N, C-alpha and C positions, 0 to 999 in steps of 0.2 A: 914192316918188321913182323917176323913170325912170332907165334905164341911163345916159343922157347928162347927167343933171342934176348940177350941181356941188354937193357937200354944203355945207350952211351950218354956221355955228359951233354952232348949236343941235343940229343932227342929229348932229354929231360928238360932242358932249358926251353925248348920250343913248346913243349906241352904245358908248361906252367910258368909263364913269363913273370908272374907276380912274385914268384918265390925269390927270384934274383933281382926284381925291380918293383919295389913298393909303390912308386909313383905311377907306374903303369897299371898296377892293380886298382888304384883309386880312379884312374882314368877309365879303366874298363868298367868299374862299378857305376860310374856316372853315366856311361852309355847304356847301361842295362835297365830296361823298362819293366822287368818282371816284378809284380807286387805293388806297382804305383797306384792302381785303382783302390786297393785296400787302404792305402795311406790317405789318399784324397777323401775317400768316403769317411774315414775316421775323423779327418779334420772338419768335414762338412756336417758331421752328425749332430754336433752341438747346436748350430744355428737352425738346422732342420727340426730338431726337437723343440727348440724355442718357438719357431714359426708354427709348428703344429699345436703346441700348447697355447700360443696366442690365439690361434683360430678357435680353439675350443673355448677359451675364456671369453673372447670377444663375442662368440656366438651365444654363449650363455647370457652375457651382458645385454646383447641385442634382444634376446627373448624377454628378459626382465623389463627392459625399456618399452617393448611392444605391449606387454601386459599392463604396465603402468599407464601408458597412454590410453589403452582400451578402457581400463577401470576408471580413469579420470573423466573420459568422455561420457561414460554411462552415469557416473555420479553427477556430472555437470548437467546433463539432460534432466536428471531427476530433480535436481535443485531448481533448474529453470522452470520446471512444470509445477513445482510445489506452490500451494495456495497459502503461503505464509511469508511474512517478511521478517519474522523473528530469527535473528542470526543463530541463536542456540538451537532452534528447531531445524534450521537449514543445515547446520553442522551435523546434526544427527542423521538427516537424510543423506548427506554426502558420505558419511562414514559407513552407513549401512550398505549403500550401493557399491562403494569402493571395495569393501571387504568381500562382498559377494562376487566381484569380478576380478579380484586380485588375491588369490589364495596364498598368503605368505607361507603357510605351513608346507604347501606342496612345492613352492618355488625355493623355499629355504632362504629367502631374502626379505626381511621386514621392511616396510615402508609406511610412512605416515603422511597422509595428504593434508594440505592446507587450503583453507577457503578464504577468499577475499571478495567482499561485495562492495561495489561502488556504483551507486544509483541502480541502473538496470543491468550492469555488467556483473557477471559472476566468473571469477577467475579461480581455477584450481591448479595446484602444482604439487609435485612430490619428487623426492630423490631417494635413491637406494644405493647402498654400497655392496657390490657383488664381490665376494672373496674369490681370489684366483687360485689356480692349481699349479700348472707348470710355470706360469709367469712369476710365480712366487719365488722361483729359483734365482731370478735375476733382480729380486728386490721389489717387484711390483706386487704388493700384497692384496690390493683391491682395486676395483674399477667403479667409479661413481657415475651413475646414469640418472637422468631426470626426464620428466615429461610435464606438460602443462596443457590446460584446456580452458578456452574462453567461451562463455555462453552469454548471449544477449537475451535477457528476459523481456518478453513482450509486455509493454505497459499500456493499459487501457486508460481512457479518460474517465474522470469522475466528476459529476455535478452533485453537490449536496447542499440541502437547505437546512439550516439550524432554526427550528421553530421553537422559540424560547418564551416561557411564561414571564411576563413583566407585571403581573397583577399586584395589587396592594398587599396581599398576603405574603409575598416574597420578602417584604421588608428590606432592611439593610444587610443583615447577616446572610440570609439565604441568597440574596442577589450577589453578594461578594463570593459566596461559595460557588455559585453558578459561573461567575466570570473566571474564577480560578480553574474550575474543571474544564471550561470551554478552551482556555489557554492551553491546557495539556493536550486536549483533542487536536487543536490546530498544530501544535508542535509535532505531534505524531504524523499527521497528514502531510504537512509541508516538509518535514525533515529539515534538511539544511537549506532548502530553497526559500527565498523571499518571494518568489513568483514562479508559477508553473503553469504553462499553457494547457496541460492535460488535467489540471485540477482547478475546479471552480467552486467557490463556496458563497452561499447567500445567507443572510441573517434576517429572520422575520420575527421581531419582537411583537408580542400580542398581549392584549388585556381584554376589554370588552369590545375593542376595535383594533384596526391595524392602520399604520401610517404608511401611505404609499409615497410620501414625499411631496413637497411643494413644487418640484420640477415635473411632476406627473403630467402627462399629456392631457391638456384640458379637453381634447376631443373625446376622452373617455369619461368626462364628467357631464352630468345633466346640464342642459342649456340654461336651466334656472339658476345655475351657480353664479353667485355674486359675492365677491370678496368683501363688499361693503357690509354684508350681513353680519360679519364678524367684528365690525367696528366697536370698540377702538383697537381690537387686535386684528391680526391677519389669519387667514386659514392656515392651520398647522399641518395639514397633509392627511389627516385621517378621513376615512370614508365609511358610509353606511352600507349595510348589507343590501344586496339586490333582492327583489321579490321573486316569488315562485321558487323553482329549484336552482336558480342561478347563483345561490350561495353554496352550491355543492358540485360545481363543475369549473372547468377552465376555459369556457367559451368566451370568445371575444364579443363584446357588445356591438351590435350593428344598427341599433336604433336608439333614440334618446331615452325611451322607456326602459331600456336594458342597461343603461349606463349607471355609473355610481353617483350617488349624491354625496356632497361634502358632509363630513361629520360636524354637526353644529348643535352643541348642547344648548337647549333653549334657555333664555333668561327667565327664570321662575323662582319659586320659593326654594327649590333644591340647589339652584346655582344662579344666584341673583347677579345680573350684570346688565348693561354697563353701569358704572365703570367697572373694569376688571379689578376686583378686590382680592387681596391676598393672592392665592394661587388659583382662584376660581376664574372661570371664563368660558368662552365657546369651545375651546380646545381642551377643556378639563378631561383628565384621564386618557389623553392621547399619547401613546408611547413614542419612542424614537422611531425614525423612519426605517423602512425596509432597506437593506443593502442588497441590490440585485447581484446576481452571480458575478464574481470577480476572481481573478487568478492572483491577486495581490494580497499576501498574508496580512500586511500592516493595516490595510483597509478594513479587513474583517475584525482584527483586534481592536481597532479604534471604535468601530460601531458597537461591539460588545461592551467595551469600556464605558460608552455613553449611556448604557441602559439604566433605567431607574424603575422603581416599583410603584404602581398606582392603578386603580381601577378594578373592575370585576373580571370574571373569567368566562370567556367564550372560546373554548378549545377549538371548536369546529371552524371558527372564523380565522383563527391563526393558521390552522392546518390547510384550509383551502387556499390561502395566500402563499403558503409554503409550496403548494402544488403549482400555483400560477407562476412563481419565479423559476420553477424548473421547466415549465412548458415553453415551447417555442412560439406560442401564440401571444399576441398582444393582450395586455399592455406591456408585459415584460417579454422581451424576445431574445434574451441572452442564452437561453438553453437550446441545445440541439434537439432535433426531432426524436420522437419516441422510438423510431425504427433505426436509429443510428447505432450500429453494432459496435462502434468504437468507443462508446461512452456508456457508463452505468449512471443511474440516477438514484439518489437516496434522500430521505427526510429523517432528521433526528428531532423528535418531538419531546419536549420536556415540560412537565407541569407540576405544580406543587399543590394542586387542589382540583376540585370538581367544578363542572359548569355551575354558574350561579346567575340568577335573575331575580332581583328583589324589587319592592315597590318604588323606592326612591332612586334606584340605580339607573344609569343611562349608558347605553352602548350602541353597537352597530345596528340593533333592532329598535332603537329608541327607548322609550319608557315601556315597562311591562303593561301599563294601562293602555298603550297604543294598540295592543293586540296583534302586533306584527308576526308573532309566532302562532297565531290562531287561538290564543287563549290569554286571559288576564290572570290566570292562576299561577302563582310562583312555582309550585311543585310540577304542574303540567308543563310549564314553560321550560323548566330544567330538564324534564323527561324528553321534551322535544329537541332541546339542544344536544342531549346525549344521542338521540336517534340520528340527528343530522351529522354528528361527529362520526358515528358508525358508518353512515352512508358515504361521507367524504373519504374515510379510510378505505372502504371497498372500491370506490371509484379510482382512487390513486393506485391501489395495488393492481387494478385491472389494466393500468397503463404500464405495468412492469416496473414501477418505482418501488424500491425497497423502503420499508418504514421501520425505524427503530423508535421505541417509545420508552420514556423514563418517567416514573413518578418519584417525586422528591419529598420525603417526610409526609407521605400520604397514608392515612389509616383507613380510608373509606374503601370497603370491598367493592363498591359499585364502580368507582373510578379506576381501581386497579384492574378489575375485570374488563372495563371498557378499553383501557390502554393495552392490555394483553391481547385482546381480540383485534385491536387496531393494528398491532405489529404484524409484519409479514409472516412470522411464525413465533411461537412462544419463546424461542431462544433469543428473540430480538426485543423482548420486553424486560426491563430492568426496574426493580423497586429499590430505591435508594433511601434508607432510613436516616442517613447522616451524611455530613460533608465528605468524609473519607470514602464512603461507598459511592458517592456521586462521582468523585474523582476516578475511582476504579472503573466505574461504569463508562465514563467518557473515554478513558484510556482503552478499555476493551473494544468499544465501538470504533475508535480511531484505528486500532490495529486491524480490526476486521475489514474496515473499508480500505485500508492500505493494502491488505492482502487481496481484496477484490480487484484493485487496480492491476495487480500483477497476474493473478490467476483467473480472473473472471472475464 
């Protein structure tokens, strides 16, 4: 058709079929693919946006979870290395390290860690709610993430000897105070355990002598020992001090001369027998037997409950036997060797008075008039006992054994100074003027020794 030709009806119908046939127009539109991509893209735009938003929100949640885990691990390691068992103090350590490694202000997501301690296990966990952005459009307003950390605290073994004054000056009231305070000490050390293989406790009651027990191996008693000498009683288990410097070390006797003689208060005007009258006799002023190291709490409690007060004060003699029960050397061999790095050793020494040696008193050195301390003067003999106490303290500390000392209702500056110098350091000496302070003292020592098991 030329440019000037007038279109005919036929040509018009051919050029625009839909004008005369609507169904054909729809059919033609259905075959037309122009603009389909835009429509598909528009339909996919919403899930694509949601997916992108989810990626952003999930990525942020993962970052928070990662920082939570890192902060808990750091806090857990700090708690595990802490030299304390006090849960309040451990919680402060945890919080400090957690906050240093989880900057909530920077992340914009607050989180509070929780600490759970079970025996040697330290468990920390925390949760955080991360607010969403694009996921909020579909009703997901926050994502909760969590992290946890488990730390096993290394526990060392502990051997401790309670060297406790059982002398006559303790009387009934002070003895009961001592028993109560010792019970608190044991509760702290043993915790919920009735028995613990990594915790061993010995009890060494002392007066002017020490009772090694009637089951003591007779191979360590002098061959002159004859139980008939105690007739009509039997030997009660107490022993005399050995001569020379053998009352100041833990050496095992290897000859008869170096062995112990049975404690036998002679029958004389000071203690007339036989027959054994009233409470007098050959075993007079002999305290209850030593309890060697044991892991059974009830055994320790029973021995402390059996204690009674009687006799004079020889602090040095009780202390040296406290050393011997911790030693691995005979006659008591329950202790580990001094070079065993898996165990700590400690002595808790408690006295209510100073060393004493009078004219009519009898103890591990016999009568004062026997001159077994190199003098028959009471004041000189007491000075010698103090000197021997100081020597025993030094010898014990040289073995790496920790010494805690306690004076209970003691006003003497001499004995306070002696006990302070005996302790491993001044912080391990406690002066307790009353029962309440004595309990506080035993509680403090118990906690410190418990901490030593974890951190030392």
